[in-house]
N, C-alpha and C positions, 0 to 999 in steps of 0.2 A: 910194360917190358922197363925191366932196370936193364941201364945201360952195363957196359961191360965185356968181356973178349968171351968168344965162345967157345966153350968149354966139350962140347962134344959135337955130332956132324947136325945138322939143324937141317937136312933131307926130311922132306916129310910121309909119313906113312899110311897108306891107304887104310883107315880104318876098318871096310868093309873084309880084310885079309883076315882068315881065319887059321892058318898056319901061322908056327913060328918061323919065318925063314928069314927073320931081318940079322942087320949085319955089324950093328955096334949094343951094345949092351942095352942105353936107353930104350932103343926099339925091340927088343928081347922083353923087357918089360912092364913095354907097353903092354904087349902079346899078353902077360900075366893078369896086369893090371884090367884088362877089358873083358878078358873071359871069368877072372870074380866078378865083373860088376855082371856079367851076360846071366849068371849064377844065382848071384840076387833077384835081378830086377825079373828076370825071369826073359824069353825068346821076343816075346810077341813086343814088351816095353821096349828092349834092350835094340830093338830092329826097328821101334817107332819113332824114339829118341837116341839112342847115344849110337849107332854105329855110322852115325859119319863127320864124329870127332877125327879128326886127324889132327896126328904128330906135331907139335912144332917144335920150335929150339929148345936147351937148358940154358939157359943165361946165369951163370956164377949159380944161385941156388934157389933159381923162379922158373918153374916147366910154365912154357905156354902150350895148349891146347888151341886147336883153331876148326871153328863152326861154319858152316858156309852162308847162314844165314843171321841176321838180328833175333828173328825169334827163334832161332834154335838155340843162340848163346845163352838169350834171357830165361827159357825153360830151362837149360841142364845148372844154367846157374842157381838159378833159386830151387830147384828139386835134389841135385848130384853133387854142387861143387865141396861138400864140407864133404860125401863119402871120396869122393876122387880123392882130395887133399889126404885124406885117410889113409886111403891105398897104395899111393906115391911114395907118404914118406915110410909106410912099414916096405915098400916095394926098396929105395932108396935113402940113406941117411941124409944124405946131401942135399935132397928138396925140401925144401922149409917151407915154398908155395907153391901152385898153382892158379894159372893166371887161364881166363876163357874169352878168347879173343873172336870176332868175325873177321873171315879172309874171306873175299871173293875170288871167285873162279879154281876154286878147292871140286874134285871132283864129285859127286853127286849122286845118291841112290834117286833110282828114279822114285817121285813123290808125285804125278800125276797132274793135273791142268789145274790150275787155279791156285797152287800152292803160294807162288809169288804174288798174288793178290793178298793174301793175309800175311804177310811177312812183318808188319807192324803189331799186330794183335797182341803180343805179349807184352806190352807197354800200357795197355788199356786198364787193367787191375789184378786183383791175385790169381797166380794161377791156380787152378784146380787139383789135386795130388790123384796120383793109381790112374790113370786116364792110358785106356788102351783101347786097339779096335775090338769091336763089335764081335763077339762071337755065336749068341743068341739072344734071343730077347729077353733075358734077366739083363745082360749086361747092358743097356739102355737107362733102366731104371735104379734112380737112387732108393733104399729101402724107405719106406714110409714108416716114420713116428707113432709107435702107436700110443706114445701121450696128446697125441693131437687129433681126439676125436670131436664129434659132434656135442658130446656129455659134456667135454671138458673146456667146451667154450662156452665167455660170459658172455650174453646177449646184452645189449643197451642199445638206449637210441640212436648211437653212431654208428653200428655194425647190423644191425636188425636188418637191413635189405641186402645186404650182402649174403648174411647169413641164410636167410629164406631161399635165395638165389643159390647158392651152394648146396642146399637140404634139396631146392627140386631136381637139380643134376644129379644129386647121388643117388634120388628114388627113379628119374626119368632121363637118363642121358640122352641127349640129341633132339630134347623137343623144339618143335619150331620157335624161334625166337629166344632160345639159352645156349645156342652154335655158333660161336663160342662165348664161352663165358670168362667176362673181363673183369678182372677186379683189382682195381688201383687204390694207393693210399700211402701214407708216412711209414716212415722205418718203423718196425715194431708193434704193428696195430693190428696183426691177427690174420692177414692174407696167405701165409703162409701155413697157419695151424689152419684156416677153412681151407684151403688144396688137398692138405694131409688127411683132415677129416673127410672129405670126397673121396679121395682114394681108396680109405681104409676102408668104410660105408661099400663100395663099389665091388672090392674085391674080395667080402666076406664069403659070396655066394661060391668064387671060385668059377665063374663062369664068364667074367668079364676083365681082359688084360689092359691094365693100367701102365704108364710109362711117366712116371715123375720125373724131372730134372731143372736145375738150371739154366739160365739162358747161355751161362757161361760155360757150363758143362756141355753142352748140347755143339757151342764152338767146338770146344776140343776134340769133342769125341767125333765131332764133323773132318779136325784136320788131322786125327789121327786115321780115320778113315783113309783119307787122299792120302797120306803117308804110305800107308800098310799097302795101298792098294786095293782098298776094301769098300767102294765108295758104294756101289750097289748094291750090296750085301746089307752097309749102312742104311739104305735109303728102307730097301724091302723090308728092314724088321720094323723100322721106325715106323714104316705107314703100314704096317699089319694091327696094329696095335689099337685094341677099341675106344681107348681115351688115354689124348695126350695131355699134359701138365706141363709149362715151361713158366717157370716162374723167375720175375727179376728180369724182366723182358726190356727192360733199358741198355743191358748190357751190352746190344747187341746193335745198340747206335754207332754209329761208322764203320760197321765191320759187314759189310756189302755182299759177299759172297756168302758170307753165312745166313745173312739178311735174304739172299736169294733162295738158298738151300731153304729155310726155314719156310717161305712163301710156297714153295711148290709144296713141302710137306702138310703144309694148311689148305693147300686146295684139294690135295687129293684127299686128307681123310675128310674134311666137311662133304666135298662129292662122293664120298662113299657111305656118307652118312655116322660116321665117328663123331667121337665128341670131343674139342678140343677148349682146355682153360688156361687162363693164361695171367699172370700178375706183373704189375709192373706200379712204380714210384707216383705216375702220371696217366693220366685217360688218354687214351688212343689220340685226341688230336692233340694232346701237348704234348707230346711226345716226338718234338722235335730233331729231328736225325733219322729217322725211318722213313723207309720208302713212301711215297703219298698209298701208294696199291695197298701195302700191309698194311698202314692204318686205317685205311678205308676197310680192309675186309677185318680188321680187330672189331670196328666199331660196329661191325653191322648186326652182332646179337646183343647178348645181357650185357650192360656193365654198369656194373656196380662199385659206387664207393664208400669206403671205411675212412670214417669221419674220427677226428683226434679223439680222445676218451672226452670223457665228463669227469667231474667229482664222484660223482654216484658210479659208474661205471668202472672207476679205480676201486672202489672202497669194495665192489662186488667181487673184485677180480683178486683182490687182497685176502677178503674175508674165504672165498674160494679155496685159494691157495695153503693159508694159515689151516682151515680145518683140514686139508689133505693133507698137513705135513704132521700132524697128531700133539705141536707145539704149540702152548696159549702164548699170543699176542694180544695184547692190549688195545682195545679199541682205539685210543690215545694214539698208539704208535702206529695204527694202519691210518688214522684221521692226518696223522702229520708225514710220512710217506705220500701218502693219497695227495696231499698238496703241495709237496717238496717235489715232486719227481709225477709231470705232466704231460709229456710228449713221446714216453716209449714205453709199452707194458713191458717191455722183455728186459728194458733197463729197471724197472719198478720191480715186478718178479723176481729178478739179479737183487734187490737189493733184500727185498723180503729172505733170499733161501740164506745169504749172505748171515741177517741177524739171527735165523734159526739154528744152521751150523755153529754159529758163536756159542749160542745159549746152549747147545746139545753139548759142546767139547769144552769150554768151560764151567758149565754145569750150574749158572745162575739164571735168573727171569730176564726176559728182554722186556726192558725200559726205555723210557726218552734216553735217559743219559746212556745208555747202553748206544741206543741207537746211533746216538750223534756220534758217538767216539769211534762205534765199529764202521760208520758209513761217511766220515768227515769228508773224504778223499771223493766218493761220490755227490755227497751233499756239497759240496764247496764249489762243483761245478754250476750247481742251479744258484747259488745266491747271486744277489744282486742290490745295488741300492735300494732301500724302503722308501717309499715315501707316507704322505699320510693319507693319500688316494687310495694305498694299494692298503691300507691300513683299515681303512675305512669300510673296504670291498670284503676284505676277508673276515669283519666281523661279522659284517648285517651277514653276510652266509652263512659262518658259525651259529648265529643266533636267530635266521629266516628271517630278518627282518630288510626292508626295504633301504635302497641306498640313501633316499632323499630321506630319512628319516633320521640322518647322522645331521642335517642340518637344519631339519624341521623345529618347530614348537613345542612339539608332544611329549610330553611329561611323563607318558603311563610307566610302570618300573619294567616292563617288557621292551621298551624304547629307550629308556633312561638309560636302563642300567649297560645295555652294550654301547650305548652311545659314550658312558662315564669308561669302558675299557679302551674305547678307542682312544681315547683324550688319551687315560693313561699310558700306552702302549707310545703313542706318540712322541711324548714328553721320554720314553725310556729309549727310544730306536731311531729317533730324529734329532738331528741339532737345532730344530726351531724353538723358536720361543714361544713365554707362554700365550703372549700376544697375538704370534702368527698361528698358534694352533688353534686358538679362539677363532680368527677368519676365517677359518678353514672346515669349524660348527655350526656357521650359519653365523657370523659374527660376532660370538659371544664374549663377554669380557674373562681378561685372563684372570680372574678370580675363578670364575666357574670352570676354570680348567684347572686351577689347584685346588679346587673342593673337589672334583671328579679325581684324581691322581690321590690325594687322601684317603676318598672314601674308598676307592676300589682298594688299597694299600691294608686297610683296616680288617674290609670282609675277603681278603685273599688270608688274614690272618686268622679269622673267623670262620673260614667254610673249606674245607681242605678241598670239596669240588669244585667250587667256584675257582678255586688258585689254582688247580691241573686246568682248568680249562684257558685260563688265564695265559698260563706255563705254555699250552701245547700252541695257543697262537702267536707268543712269542718267538716260540721255537721255530716256527712256518716263516714267518715274515724276517727275523735278525738274520743280516749278511755275514 
């Protein structure tokens, strides 16, 4: 709060009051602001999050509003602070800013047991929007994304087991050994896609009720139910579904009260023969911070790992996405993206979408040059210093020869030509001298490296296809 002289009454106004019985212009304005907020967000959301705001002092041109807990302060700040600023400025021209602060001992609306134990939750991550107390089963579930189906999921060695498990659960929920189904893997590898695909498949008949939500959403709905004194209704609705899917379970680490509620929900559903599907970034045994009893229950069903993608799988994903878009994307560009963006399928698809959108908007075809220009910010994050070992590996993969052939005495053209290209790229992309490069290729003389550089340069002038191959490798390797 800014220092200075109080210019209006600093006495606090109970925010739960509904009639304009104020004695100062500031309190009268607060009643109007509160009513506008209530009409904008609705009665349930207002009662859950905003009713406990208490009017504080106006110090020069800055107004202070108080909340009883840090959790509420963080929530209101992230969701409503900008709107509060706008409404107050419309009411009072002399108010230039609104500051939200925590003040202990303020009158609180009854929240039910367990609220204070979760007080610091708001600091753990990004807050989910539009949280309200559940009123019917449909409120519990996030709508399934129609793009994420089994037909659009590209299967390869890294994810084929997880895909098969997801298919089994979609066909026969609560099968012995498959309840719960626990999917884990890194960011952007397809866990959420498989969960949506399961939900879509199960709801086609209309005979199975499915609730899908993130662990974060589960927590905030649970807290909202506590605040609106509807926890029993929340529990009954959640435990009445046939299939419960919780995404990103790692978010519950450190949230003891929410873990407790999830554990009891888990037991109730499994005991009733209902299916539970969970995803996380690590296996149950590696999720330190979860209660031991919860980790044990999560690991008692089917645990399926989604491994990092291979080059072949990334190419398959890009080819499928490009085909679905109807835009021609040269294979060289797809190979370039598959080599450069290796850790996150979501980021890989995002890069392709940007290229396609750019081509559509400017009316020019997708090329390697436009790819590097359009994606330079994204590709910069993947750049790194090139080593001769990396060059040898990339070239060997490109021409499908053994890495040991780079330093072998074999002279067959199928081996010699890629070796020459690797020497050429080592000269172009590293600061190593010719003798140093020669030593990395089976202790060859520097004149051999010089001959390789000259020969590759000649072939690039004579053969367009060969030049494109070399250029593609150079673009993938250069930092």
